[in-house]
C-alpha positions as a printed NumPy array, in Angstrom:
array([[  0.   ,   0.   ,   0.   ],
       [  1.467,   3.395,  -1.011],
       [  2.167,   6.059,   1.611],
       [ -0.406,   8.35 ,  -0.02 ],
       [ -3.191,   5.761,   0.084],
       [ -2.273,   4.829,   3.65 ],
       [ -2.425,   8.486,   4.745],
       [ -5.83 ,   8.872,   3.063],
       [ -7.242,   5.87 ,   4.896],
       [ -5.897,   7.038,   8.262],
       [ -7.334,  10.56 ,   7.999],
       [-10.393,  11.469,  10.096],
       [-12.124,  14.806,  10.548],
       [-11.746,  14.44 ,  14.315],
       [ -8.021,  15.071,  13.891],
       [ -8.79 ,  18.615,  12.646],
       [ -9.603,  21.164,  15.374],
       [-12.693,  23.285,  14.755],
       [-11.627,  26.881,  14.087],
       [-12.527,  29.478,  16.699],
       [-12.233,  32.451,  14.333],
       [-14.137,  31.882,  11.077],
       [-13.224,  35.309,   9.701],
       [ -9.528,  34.47 ,  10.025],
       [-10.075,  31.243,   8.073],
       [-11.96 ,  33.077,   5.328],
       [ -9.267,  35.672,   4.78 ],
       [ -6.551,  33.025,   4.898],
       [ -8.35 ,  31.127,   2.131],
       [ -8.897,  34.313,   0.099],
       [ -5.199,  34.354,  -0.828],
       [ -5.468,  30.822,  -2.217],
       [ -5.166,  31.338,  -6.02 ],
       [ -7.916,  28.75 ,  -6.588],
       [-10.354,  30.722,  -4.429],
       [ -9.299,  34.31 ,  -5.062],
       [-12.257,  36.373,  -6.253],
       [-10.218,  37.51 ,  -9.24 ],
       [ -9.932,  33.895, -10.356],
       [-13.736,  33.509, -10.438],
       [-13.989,  35.501, -13.669],
       [-10.52 ,  35.046, -15.102],
       [ -9.739,  33.907, -18.632],
       [ -6.754,  33.662, -20.929],
       [ -7.572,  36.881, -22.79 ],
       [ -6.457,  39.328, -20.108],
       [ -2.835,  39.81 , -19.115],
       [ -3.767,  41.499, -15.867],
       [ -7.065,  41.34 , -14.01 ],
       [ -8.428,  44.417, -12.295],
       [-10.753,  44.121,  -9.29 ],
       [-13.012,  46.549, -11.176],
       [-13.58 ,  43.851, -13.807],
       [-14.833,  41.294, -11.318],
       [-18.454,  40.449, -12.005],
       [-18.398,  40.994, -15.77 ],
       [-19.133,  37.31 , -16.311],
       [-22.374,  35.645, -15.26 ],
       [-21.818,  32.16 , -16.6  ],
       [-19.447,  30.806, -13.926],
       [-17.259,  28.683, -16.214],
       [-20.042,  27.523, -18.549],
       [-19.617,  28.568, -22.169],
       [-22.816,  28.863, -24.22 ],
       [-23.304,  29.645, -27.885],
       [-26.067,  29.746, -30.513],
       [-26.338,  26.593, -32.588],
       [-28.86 ,  27.715, -35.208],
       [-31.178,  30.575, -36.16 ],
       [-34.094,  28.915, -34.317],
       [-32.66 ,  29.816, -30.944],
       [-31.149,  26.445, -30.052],
       [-28.119,  26.902, -27.829],
       [-25.336,  24.628, -26.74 ],
       [-23.322,  24.806, -23.55 ],
       [-19.878,  23.361, -22.975],
       [-17.69 ,  22.899, -19.92 ],
       [-14.335,  21.272, -19.184],
       [-13.277,  19.792, -15.851],
       [-10.12 ,  18.08 , -14.603],
       [ -9.249,  15.909, -11.616],
       [ -5.993,  14.44 , -10.344],
       [ -6.789,  13.588,  -6.722],
       [ -7.254,   9.903,  -5.933],
       [ -6.878,   8.516,  -9.409],
       [ -4.259,   6.196,  -7.979],
       [ -6.337,   5.085,  -4.98 ],
       [ -9.905,   5.047,  -6.372],
       [ -9.99 ,   5.875, -10.097],
       [-13.601,   4.751, -10.607],
       [-15.078,   6.892,  -7.857],
       [-12.862,   9.858,  -8.746],
       [-14.062,   9.717, -12.358],
       [-17.709,   9.406, -11.317],
       [-17.314,  12.443,  -9.048],
       [-15.768,  14.494, -11.85 ],
       [-18.589,  13.714, -14.275],
       [-21.295,  14.188, -11.622],
       [-19.825,  17.607, -10.799],
       [-19.944,  18.651, -14.459],
       [-23.525,  17.383, -14.909],
       [-24.658,  19.163, -11.739],
       [-23.213,  22.461, -12.926],
       [-24.842,  22.148, -16.36 ],
       [-28.238,  21.345, -14.875],
       [-28.01 ,  24.321, -12.52 ],
       [-28.032,  26.546, -15.602],
       [-30.969,  24.742, -17.173],
       [-28.878,  22.975, -19.806],
       [-29.358,  19.256, -20.525],
       [-26.049,  17.347, -20.622],
       [-25.883,  14.945, -23.539],
       [-22.284,  14.136, -24.501],
       [-19.051,  13.616, -22.571],
       [-15.495,  12.968, -23.694],
       [-12.606,  11.902, -21.465],
       [ -8.834,  12.188, -21.688],
       [ -6.694,  10.267, -19.19 ],
       [ -3.021,  11.126, -19.183],
       [  0.281,  10.946, -17.279],
       [ -0.124,   7.209, -16.817],
       [  3.2  ,   5.486, -16.171],
       [  3.693,   2.923, -18.939],
       [  6.109,   0.883, -16.806],
       [  3.932,   0.736, -13.705],
       [  1.314,  -2.069, -13.58 ],
       [ -0.807,   0.245, -11.435],
       [ -1.152,   2.506, -14.48 ],
       [ -3.357,  -0.097, -16.154],
       [ -5.461,  -0.422, -12.993],
       [ -5.987,   3.342, -13.018],
       [ -7.034,   3.212, -16.664],
       [ -9.401,   0.3  , -16.007],
       [-10.99 ,   2.018, -12.995],
       [-11.384,   5.316, -14.828],
       [-13.03 ,   3.475, -17.736],
       [-15.527,   1.846, -15.355],
       [-16.26 ,   5.198, -13.726],
       [-16.809,   6.872, -17.089],
       [-19.133,   4.152, -18.334],
       [-21.112,   3.922, -15.087],
       [-21.607,   7.702, -14.82 ],
       [-22.55 ,   7.96 , -18.5  ],
       [-25.16 ,   5.223, -18.06 ],
       [-26.588,   6.714, -14.84 ],
       [-26.725,  10.27 , -16.2  ],
       [-27.902,   9.308, -19.706],
       [-24.789,  10.608, -21.469],
       [-23.205,   9.517, -24.732],
       [-19.446,   9.019, -24.621],
       [-18.101,  10.7  , -27.744],
       [-14.416,  10.052, -27.21 ],
       [-12.013,   8.501, -24.735],
       [ -8.245,   8.567, -24.917],
       [ -5.331,   7.597, -22.728],
       [ -1.777,   8.915, -22.879],
       [  0.999,   6.806, -21.369],
       [  4.24 ,   8.391, -20.195],
       [  7.122,   6.338, -21.56 ],
       [  9.777,   8.521, -19.975],
       [ 10.139,  10.014, -16.5  ],
       [ 12.706,  12.767, -17.096],
       [ 10.07 ,  15.414, -16.378],
       [  9.718,  14.147, -12.803],
       [  6.663,  12.721, -11.075],
       [  3.397,  14.012, -12.51 ],
       [  0.128,  12.771, -10.984],
       [ -2.274,  10.915, -13.277],
       [ -4.985,  13.307, -14.421],
       [ -8.347,  12.928, -16.131],
       [ -9.96 ,  15.737, -18.122],
       [-13.565,  15.568, -19.297],
       [-15.458,  17.863, -21.648],
       [-19.24 ,  17.971, -21.58 ],
       [-21.673,  19.269, -24.16 ],
       [-25.262,  20.203, -23.311],
       [-28.371,  21.38 , -25.111],
       [-30.446,  24.426, -24.23 ],
       [-33.948,  24.266, -25.816],
       [-35.162,  27.207, -27.939],
       [-36.741,  29.949, -25.844],
       [-35.156,  28.654, -22.649],
       [-33.126,  31.263, -20.815],
       [-30.221,  29.921, -18.807],
       [-30.393,  30.288, -15.034],
       [-27.164,  31.837, -13.813],
       [-25.355,  31.403, -10.511],
       [-25.612,  35.045,  -9.4  ],
       [-28.05 ,  36.296,  -6.77 ],
       [-30.617,  38.535,  -8.432],
       [-31.959,  40.873,  -5.755],
       [-32.048,  41.733,  -2.089],
       [-34.645,  39.773,  -0.126],
       [-34.539,  36.579,  -2.173],
       [-34.415,  33.481,   0.005],
       [-31.405,  31.169,  -0.124],
       [-31.925,  27.402,   0.103],
       [-29.565,  24.445,   0.126],
       [-30.68 ,  21.36 ,  -1.766],
       [-28.961,  18.168,  -0.613],
       [-27.535,  16.778,   2.609],
       [-25.138,  18.494,   4.973],
       [-22.489,  16.117,   6.29 ],
       [-19.401,  16.496,   8.466],
       [-16.887,  16.195,   5.655],
       [-13.843,  18.29 ,   4.744],
       [-12.111,  15.594,   2.674],
       [ -9.995,  16.793,  -0.267],
       [-11.146,  20.375,   0.287],
       [ -9.232,  23.581,  -0.381],
       [ -9.761,  24.339,   3.317],
       [ -8.065,  21.12 ,   4.398],
       [ -5.195,  21.372,   1.926],
       [ -4.502,  25.116,   1.972],
       [ -5.409,  26.091,   5.536],
       [ -4.345,  22.924,   7.374],
       [ -1.651,  21.775,   4.969],
       [ -3.081,  18.247,   4.61 ],
       [ -2.964,  17.013,   1.023],
       [ -3.754,  13.336,   1.618],
       [ -7.352,  12.645,   2.603],
       [-10.177,  10.506,   1.168],
       [-12.496,  11.63 ,  -1.598],
       [-15.348,  13.917,  -0.506],
       [-18.712,  12.39 ,   0.417],
       [-20.452,  11.188,  -2.742],
       [-23.433,   9.057,  -3.725],
       [-24.266,   8.56 ,  -7.376],
       [-27.841,   7.69 ,  -6.364],
       [-28.23 ,  11.022,  -4.552],
       [-26.802,  12.802,  -7.58 ],
       [-29.515,  11.306,  -9.778],
       [-32.221,  12.548,  -7.388],
       [-30.681,  16.025,  -7.292],
       [-30.579,  16.138, -11.087],
       [-34.253,  15.232, -11.42 ],
       [-35.074,  17.833,  -8.772],
       [-33.256,  20.562, -10.725],
       [-35.113,  19.681, -13.908],
       [-38.482,  19.979, -12.151],
       [-37.587,  23.305, -10.515],
       [-36.514,  24.735, -13.866],
       [-39.699,  23.497, -15.535],
       [-41.806,  25.23 , -12.882],
       [-39.687,  28.395, -12.966],
       [-39.207,  28.344,  -9.194],
       [-35.53 ,  29.317,  -8.897],
       [-33.836,  32.573,  -9.901],
       [-30.269,  31.383,  -9.372],
       [-28.567,  28.034,  -8.934],
       [-25.007,  26.87 ,  -8.414],
       [-23.404,  23.654,  -7.186],
       [-21.422,  23.846,  -3.965],
       [-17.886,  23.632,  -5.305],
       [-14.369,  24.841,  -4.613],
       [-14.086,  26.418,  -1.193],
       [-17.355,  24.926,  -0.015],
       [-20.585,  26.737,   0.786],
       [-19.032,  30.054,   1.789],
       [-17.131,  30.572,  -1.449],
       [-20.111,  29.35 ,  -3.487],
       [-22.18 ,  32.05 ,  -1.761],
       [-19.451,  34.584,  -2.473],
       [-19.362,  33.68 ,  -6.172],
       [-23.136,  34.151,  -6.293],
       [-22.997,  37.507,  -4.504],
       [-20.166,  39.252,  -6.365],
       [-21.688,  39.839,  -9.855],
       [-24.531,  42.085,  -8.631],
       [-22.669,  43.402,  -5.568],
       [-25.098,  41.721,  -3.18 ],
       [-24.477,  39.954,   0.112],
       [-25.978,  37.177,   2.211],
       [-27.176,  36.511,   5.743],
       [-27.082,  32.819,   6.671],
       [-27.418,  30.614,   9.732],
       [-25.213,  27.55 ,  10.159],
       [-26.369,  24.211,  11.562],
       [-25.748,  23.256,  15.183],
       [-25.613,  19.611,  14.047],
       [-22.653,  20.133,  11.695],
       [-19.146,  21.383,  12.393],
       [-18.883,  25.002,  11.292],
       [-15.774,  24.394,   9.17 ],
       [-17.471,  21.477,   7.431],
       [-20.662,  23.526,   6.971],
       [-18.856,  26.504,   5.427],
       [-15.815,  24.994,   3.703],
       [-16.491,  21.279,   3.141],
       [-16.757,  20.157,  -0.485],
       [-19.058,  17.13 ,  -0.208],
       [-20.857,  16.362,  -3.473],
       [-24.582,  16.464,  -4.252],
       [-25.434,  19.959,  -2.99 ],
       [-27.016,  22.906,  -4.789],
       [-27.367,  26.526,  -3.676],
       [-30.526,  28.203,  -5.026],
       [-32.074,  31.653,  -4.792],
       [-35.869,  31.815,  -4.596],
       [-38.16 ,  34.819,  -4.937],
       [-40.281,  35.163,  -1.767],
       [-43.392,  35.109,  -3.962],
       [-42.453,  31.575,  -5.064],
       [-41.319,  30.243,  -1.689],
       [-44.484,  28.335,  -0.825],
       [-44.641,  26.651,  -4.228],
       [-40.906,  25.885,  -4.007],
       [-41.305,  24.213,  -0.609],
       [-44.297,  22.204,  -1.855],
       [-42.351,  21.064,  -4.925],
       [-39.354,  20.016,  -2.848],
       [-41.573,  18.071,  -0.459],
       [-43.162,  16.217,  -3.381],
       [-39.746,  15.404,  -4.835],
       [-38.619,  13.998,  -1.463],
       [-35.17 ,  15.566,  -1.74 ],
       [-33.465,  16.975,   1.4  ],
       [-33.349,  20.768,   1.567],
       [-33.247,  23.527,   4.152],
       [-33.312,  27.304,   4.447],
       [-29.92 ,  28.993,   4.671],
       [-30.94 ,  32.643,   4.862],
       [-31.544,  35.527,   2.495],
       [-29.808,  37.862,   0.055],
       [-28.773,  41.241,   1.48 ],
       [-27.969,  44.571,  -0.114],
       [-24.273,  43.864,   0.302],
       [-23.544,  42.875,   3.882],
       [-22.21 ,  39.402,   4.69 ],
       [-23.498,  37.907,   7.937],
       [-23.009,  34.442,   9.424],
       [-24.912,  33.492,  12.59 ],
       [-25.751,  37.175,  13.241],
       [-22.08 ,  38.175,  13.046],
       [-21.2  ,  40.727,  10.368],
       [-18.11 ,  40.107,   8.227],
       [-18.43 ,  43.435,   6.461],
       [-19.626,  44.118,   2.935],
       [-19.092,  42.405,  -0.405],
       [-16.573,  45.005,  -1.643],
       [-14.348,  43.999,   1.272],
       [-14.229,  40.503,  -0.219],
       [-13.116,  41.533,  -3.707],
       [-11.399,  44.906,  -3.974],
       [ -7.638,  44.8  ,  -3.855],
       [ -7.325,  41.034,  -4.075]])
């Protein structure tokens, strides 16, 4: 058993002390390049990014384009993963595809095609073939569960090691359809007073999170909590909510956990949020854990009753987080300042 796999199996959340100062954790994570607010709307076209430009994009990493003159649109997204391909390639691949599908469905797009590229596999290492076999199983299982066609799959073996150790990595690209006349639901909060709900389960899990790796310096931990069955229920739930027009914004809980997902939703329209954490879940897990199968949605108060009824009928876990503010950020009645404090000068 490799040292990495052994360290992953030995890790438990109980070994991580709960932080006493949440604000200190937040601002420590803000300097993480993967979570910096400037990185939320970055692309290759700009040499330097100004804080004044933050918020120009409202697609949150989903590219959409017109397919024909009838109004049919397509959406495309690319995702990569290198964690745990050596220890659990099937589950890691399923998580990667589920994450991409969840993001597409948040915007109202219907995922239809996926392609996968597995590379940096050591040709001389027998474990390389096990990684390839596991990734293939994960790709095929996720495609079958999520009703996706696999358009292409490739593997690149490394015959030479002069470049040094490079972790095996899988990259997937996903293509989705957006029906004519269907406007895409973006991730950004739309207006003050909208209610914020979480769809999915809250669990005590900080595995493989930016919080665990960047703040605590622990790079070896198990994959985040994940159930492909729960993902299927969440996907059906999103489709129904879009059909009924009950959500004004939607985004999957991703990098940085709930807090940074909220921040990404607040920045474009310079809004804020006031939320209450759960007494049944560790606060660091609640705010920064990256467990799968969770969606953050904004609901107009006029639609709240119908939204709650729909969620009850769908039998999918959900709970109220709080509401959108004019710009202030509050957690458990403690103010962390205003949204401009979280972006300017980063």
